[in-house]
C-alpha positions, -999 to 999 in steps of 0.1 A, spaced: 601 104 -673 605 69 -650 607 93 -621 579 111 -631 560 82 -637 569 72 -605 557 103 -588 529 103 -597 523 62 -593 534 76 -555 508 106 -557 483 82 -566 490 53 -537 492 89 -512 459 97 -527 442 61 -525 457 58 -492 444 93 -476 410 81 -492 414 46 -473 420 64 -440 392 89 -445 368 60 -449 386 38 -419 379 72 -401 346 75 -409 340 37 -401 355 43 -371 333 71 -359 308 52 -372 313 22 -351 324 44 -320 288 58 -321 273 22 -326 289 17 -297 279 42 -276 242 35 -288 247 -2 -279 261 8 -245 234 31 -242 209 7 -249 228 -19 -224 224 7 -195 189 14 -202 183 -25 -203 205 -29 -173 178 -2 -155 149 -18 -162 160 -49 -151 170 -41 -123 137 -18 -116 118 -55 -126 138 -69 -100 134 -49 -70 91 -45 -81 92 -82 -82 109 -85 -47 84 -59 -34 54 -79 -48 68 -112 -35 72 -97 0 36 -78 0 23 -112 -10 40 -128 18 28 -98 39 -9 -100 28 -13 -133 19 -36 -142 46 -60 -116 38 -91 -132 28 -88 -161 60 -85 -135 80 -115 -114 64 -140 -147 69 -122 -150 103 -138 -116 119 -172 -127 115 -166 -154 141 -148 -130 162 -177 -109 163 -201 -138 173 -177 -146 197 -175 -112 215 -217 -107 211 -216 -141 229 -193 -131 259 -216 -98 261 -249 -115 261 -235 -138 288 -219 -112 310 -260 -95 310 -269 -130 323 -271 -137 363 -268 -168 377 -246 -199 364 -231 -188 338 -196 -179 356 -179 -211 339 -193 -201 303 -179 -167 304 -148 -176 318 -142 -206 292 -156 -178 264 -132 -153 277 -105 -179 273 -112 -183 238 -118 -147 225 -84 -143 238 -64 -167 225 -85 -161 191 -71 -120 191 -37 -134 203 -36 -155 172 -51 -131 152 -24 -104 165 9 -132 154 -5 -124 119 -10 -85 120 -41 -83 123 -50 -50 149 -80 -33 158 -91 2 146 -92 27 176 -123 45 174 -139 59 201 -131 91 208 -113 100 179 -114 114 153 -136 104 121 -111 88 92 -132 76 57 -99 54 55 -108 37 83 -143 39 97 -174 39 80 -199 62 90 -232 47 94 -250 73 113 -245 110 128 -258 118 165 -260 153 177 -242 154 212 -229 187 230 -196 190 242 -180 173 214 -157 182 187 -172 180 150 -163 147 132 -154 131 165 -167 90 168 -191 87 195 -203 52 193 -189 21 174 -214 -1 158 -187 -27 142 -150 -30 152 -128 -26 125 -96 -44 119 -58 -34 102 -39 -64 84 -4 -46 83 -14 -10 81 -37 -20 56 -78 -18 62 -88 -55 65 -124 -43 75 -137 -2 84 -146 2 115 -186 11 113 -195 38 138 -216 71 148 -202 104 140 -211 129 164 -217 164 152 -228 194 173 -266 206 177 -270 236 151 -272 265 155 -312 275 141 -320 245 158 -308 259 190 -325 291 181 -357 275 182 -352 253 210 -344 288 235 -376 311 212 -411 292 214 
């Protein structure tokens, strides 16, 4: 009987051990799933942090590149006035040569400083109208031009490192319309 009881005890122990083994396997699977979930969270968090780091670096570079934008916008009217004064002095005859030379030197120095800070003039005359770069302030009918071609510059526009600092104010040419041409040929 003892052997039978011993066998039953061993069977019970085996059953208990099997149950414990099953529970441990289940816990191991749960731990693996939790570990995988934590690893996925870590990867996502790392990717988010890396994107954040890149965005901050990009914003910092942009801040450095365009940090002087407001100052330069304020300087543009000064440049406009210098150019107008030089243009006006050139039209006057007489003893204005030293003034003209001085204005010319100041203007060149001013333009040089602006170029060093990344400011460039927007090309206008003869160019095709681009609403990203130009502001149309009028239209003029002309023969022999392409539609939307700029025929006159009213105010210069400027770029700051490929960003529009101030759009150029221009007059855009247009070809005479067919109706007007037939009306002018038929009395």
